[in-house]
N, C-alpha and C positions, 0 to 999 in steps of 0.2 A: 465346286471343289474346294475347298478352304484351302488356310494353307498348314492347317493341322492335320487335314485329311492327306493330302500332298506329301508330306513330311511322313506320317504312318503307313502310306502305301509302300514309300520308298523303303522305310526300315524294314517293312515285312518282306520285300523281293530282300533285304539282304540277308535278313535271316533265313529264310528257304534258302540260298544259296549256299550258307555256313552249315545249314545240316545236311546238304547234298551234297557236304565235303570238301566244295573251298577254302583257299587258302586265305584269300583276300578278295573282297568286291567292291566297287565303287557304282555309284549310280547317282541318276541325276533326270529331270524332267526341263527340258526346256519349252518356253512357251512366247507364242507372239500374237499379242493383238494389234494390228494396223490400221489404224484408222486414217482415212487420207480423204482431204479435200482439194480438188482442183479447179481452176479456174484460168481461162486464157481469154487474151483478147478477140478471138475466135468466135468466142461467145457459148464456152462450154462451162459448165457446173457443172461437176462429179464429185458424190460423194460416195466411198467404198469403205467398206468395215471385212476385213481380210483374217481370218484365224490360223495360226500353223502350231504344230504340236509335234515334239520329238523327245518319248521315253527311251535313255538308253541306259546300258550297264557294261560293266565289262568286269568278267568271272578271273580268277588267277586260281592254278592247283600247283603245289608245288610237292615234289617227290623228295619228301625226306630225306630217303636212303640215298638217292642219286643227286641231290640238289638240282636235277630237270626241274623245269617249269612250263606250262603251258595257259594258254589265256584263251578265251572265247566272248567277244562282244554280242550285243542283244541283236535278235534278227527281226527288230523293230523296222519300221521305215518312218523318216519324214513324213509328215501329210497335211493338207490343207483343211483340216479336220477342228474341231474341239474335243472336251473328254467323253466324250461317245466312244470317241478310238479305242479307248483304254476299258472299253465292258469286252469279256470274254466272248471269244469267235472260236471257230472252228480253225483247226491250222491244217497244213497240207502235209500229207507224208506220201512218200515215192519210197517203196519197197521198205518201209518200215521207221523210214529215215523224215524227220521232222524238216520240212524245208523253210517256210516261211508263211505269216500269218497274213489271212483275206479280209479284207477293211477293216477289222477289227483286230487290235493287239492284247492278248492275255500276258502280262509281266511276268507273273509270279509261273506261268507252265513254262515261259521260254526260260527263265532261272533257274527252273530246277532240271530243265533239259542240258542249259550251257554246263552247270554242275558235272553234270554226268558224262558230258561231251567231252572237257578238259581232262576228266579221267582217265578218258578214254585216248584223247590225244598224245599223252604221256608215252603210253607203250605201242601207238600206231606204228605201220612201219614207215621206214623215210622211202621216197619216192626214188626208181630209177631214172633219171634221166633219157627222154628218149620222145618217137613221136607217138601222140595221144589224139583218141576224139575226144574230145571235150564237149561234156553237157553243163550248161551254164546256168544257173537257175537265176531268176530276175533277181534275188537280193544280190548275185554278184554282177551279173550284165549289166546293172543300172550303170556301174562308175566306169565300164569300158566302154557304155555308148555315151557317158559324158564327156570323157576324156576325148576318145578317138574321132566322135561322128560332130556330138554338138557342138565343143568347142573350135574347132575346126571349119564348120559352115557360119561362125558367125562373120557376118563382110567385113566388120572394122579388121579381125584379124588379118583376112585374107588379104586385104590390104596394107598390112605394116603396123596398124596403130599401135597394136599392143606388142609390138617387136621386144621391146625394151624389158618388159615386165612379165611377160609368161609365153611368150614364142609368137609367130607367126602362122602361117596354115599351109600342109600342102595343096591345098581344093583351090591352085590358082584360077585367075578370071578365064584364062585359056580353055582349062578342063571343062567348064562350066558351058563357056562358049561351042565348044565344041558339039556339044550335045548329044554325045555318045562315049562321056569318060565312065568306065565300070567301076565303080567305084567296091562292089560286092556283086555277090550273086544275086540271081534274080527273085531270092526270097527275099532279099532286103529291102524292106520298105520303111523308109523313118520319116516321119510325121513332126512336124512342130505345132504345137497346141497351146493356145491362152487361155484356153476355157475350160481345159479337162476338170470334171468336177472332182473335187478330193485332192487336189493335186497342190503341189508349193506353189506354183507361177499361175495360179487360177486367178483372170482379174479380169472386169470388163473392159477395163480402159487401163493404156500405159501411161505412163508419166508426161508423155507429150498431148494426152487427151484423144488418142487415138483409139478409134473401135478394137478390142482384138478378135483373134482370129485364129482360124486352122489353116495349113497349107504343107504341101510336100515339097521336101528336103532331097530324098534318094526315092524314085522309083523304080522296081524292078532292078534294083540293084545301079541305076544310072544316077546321079548327080545332076539335078533338074532345078535347085533354089540355092538361095544363102537365107541369112538372118537378118535384116536391113529396117533401118529407122528412115526416118523424114530426110535427111539430109545424104541420106546413102541410095535411098530408094531408086533414083534417077539411074545409077551407075549399071544397074540392072537391070534396066527398062521398066519397071514398075511403075504407077500412075501417084502411087500413094504406101506410105508406111505400112509394115506388116503388122506393127502396135507393139512392139517389142524394145521399149525402151522403157528404164527402171531407173531411179534414184534410190537410196537406199534411206533416206531420210530429207527434208523440206532443205536442210541447209547444204546437203551436195548436189552436183549438177547432174541430170538425169541424162544417161547414155546407154546404147546399144548393150543390151544381157538377154543371155539367151532362153528363148520358152522352155516350156517343155517339150524336152525333144523323146521321139522313144520308138521304137521296133514296133512294127506292128503285129499281131499274130498271125499264126498261120490259116489259111484258107480252107485247108483239107481238116477234121476232124483228127487230131491225135494228141493222146496224151502222153505226160513225162515217162510211165511206164513203157509205153510202147516204141518210145523213142529210144530207151533204153537195152532191149531187149534184140535190137539189134546192133549193139556195140560188140567187139572182139575184145578191144583193149582200150579201153577209156579209163576218165577221172570224171566224177560228179561233182561240180564244186560249188558251195553256199555261202554267202557274205561275200562282204569285201573286205579287201587287207590294204596292204600297202601296195604302191606302184610307181611305175617312172615312166617318164613320154619325152620325148626330145622335143626339140623348140619346134620343128614343123609338123607335130603329132602326129608324126607317120612311124618313128619306131618306138614301140611300149612293150615294157613287160607290167603283168598284173598278177598280185598275188590272190588270199582269200580268207576264209574263215573255217570252212570245214571242208574237208578233200575225202573223197569216197574214191575207191577201186573198183574198176568195172571189169569183169572178166566175163566174155562168151553170155553177157545180155544179165548178166548178175550184179548187184555188189557185194562182193566179198570180204569187205574192211576199210578200215579208216587208214588213209594215209597220211604225212607229214613232211613238212619242208618243199611245199609244192607252189611255183610259179611258173606262167608261161610268155614266150617272148616269140613276138612278129611285128610284121610291117604292116601298115595300116591294111592296105589291097589285099595283102595276102590273107592276112585275118578274116577279111569280110568276106571275100570270095569263098572261104571254107565252109562258109554257112551250108548246110544242107537240110536242115529241117527246124523246124519254128512251132512248137505247139501251137493247139488252136485259143480262142478267146477263152477259152474257161480256165485256163492257168493266169492271164493275163495279171499283172500285179505292176506296183509301183515302185520305186526305189526313188532316194534322191538324195540332194545336198542340202542342207541346210543354211549352209555358211559356205557360199562359192565366191571367191575372190576375183577380182580382177580391177584396171584401172589403176591411174595414178593420178591424185591420192589414192588408193586404195577402197575399194567398198563391196557391201557381202550382199548376196542376192539367192535367196532360193527358189531350189528348182526341181519338179521329176524329174524320171524317165522310166517308161514304161516298158512292158516286155513280156511276153511267154517265155518258159521255157527254150532255150535254144540249141542245137548241135553243132560243134565245127568239127571238120576233121585233119587229121594230121596236122594238128600243131605242135611244135615243140615246147618239151617241158623240163625245166632244169629243176635241179635242186639246191636249194636256197640254204643248205643247214653249214653253218658257222664252223669250221674244223680247225684247232687249234694244237702248232706241234706235229 
């Protein structure tokens, strides 16, 4: 794809949004080709060629009569692929609601849907605070996994190395040593994986020359491992690094960075429609939004892009001003259902910051749609006067 073709594609996305009723739109295409050569005194000579892509937009609609406005970001995912990601592909729908694009991404279709969504969001009903069963789409859940599971299981954070910049972790070594710390329900199975095809974190070898792999972090709800590199492995009884060391460039010092960290699909056949039909009072959340989490990664709050009210097993309309709050263990122990592998999708962070001096890392987090019961929902609307 030439520079001209990229520009024309983005301009066509802008045009489609404006024709659909958007007041403003901005679009961008982030592209990375990381060519790495590693040599060490251990005898390693390693060449790697890594590609990543992230198409994004932000659509805004202003209601001229009231002055109110709403926005919606792209439902794309940053992925470890090339331009083939931008070929048109089938999207997922649940009771007529477009959720997320699988494997391929149609930017034009997404922006047309976004223009319609922001119009609907302006007139959407504001949420009533209270306890709800939440149905969380992978386009949303990836960020909750990133902040509440992936960061807390970084061993350097557990040991206090990150305390000054982005906090420590509530998952202290005594919890792991006990062998029975129930992080979540038995449906919570979290895997670290540096080899996952199409993911942002996929690599054959890390930046210490260690062969990458896959391992369990949480099994049947119990904390069983962390993320460790060469100088940390002995602390948790490992004979070798887990291969998750990374530097953002040749000029930076490599240190422990998270691999892809993902919630595994449910083992029993379960669709999202099947999951929703048993919900009496709930909210279906699509897309990631603002968030807040404390210095030990324990108390948190998450918003999103789209919120749909569920009553008696049916989606009955759109909501706005939604965010949910919980403590880490409380939230993950409320996990009662995970859709099967047919619904599994990747989300991710294209630029995840860590360290001092700060470095940027790209990492994916996969999941199928999941249900969490009895979660506290607040109304985020700002009322003046």
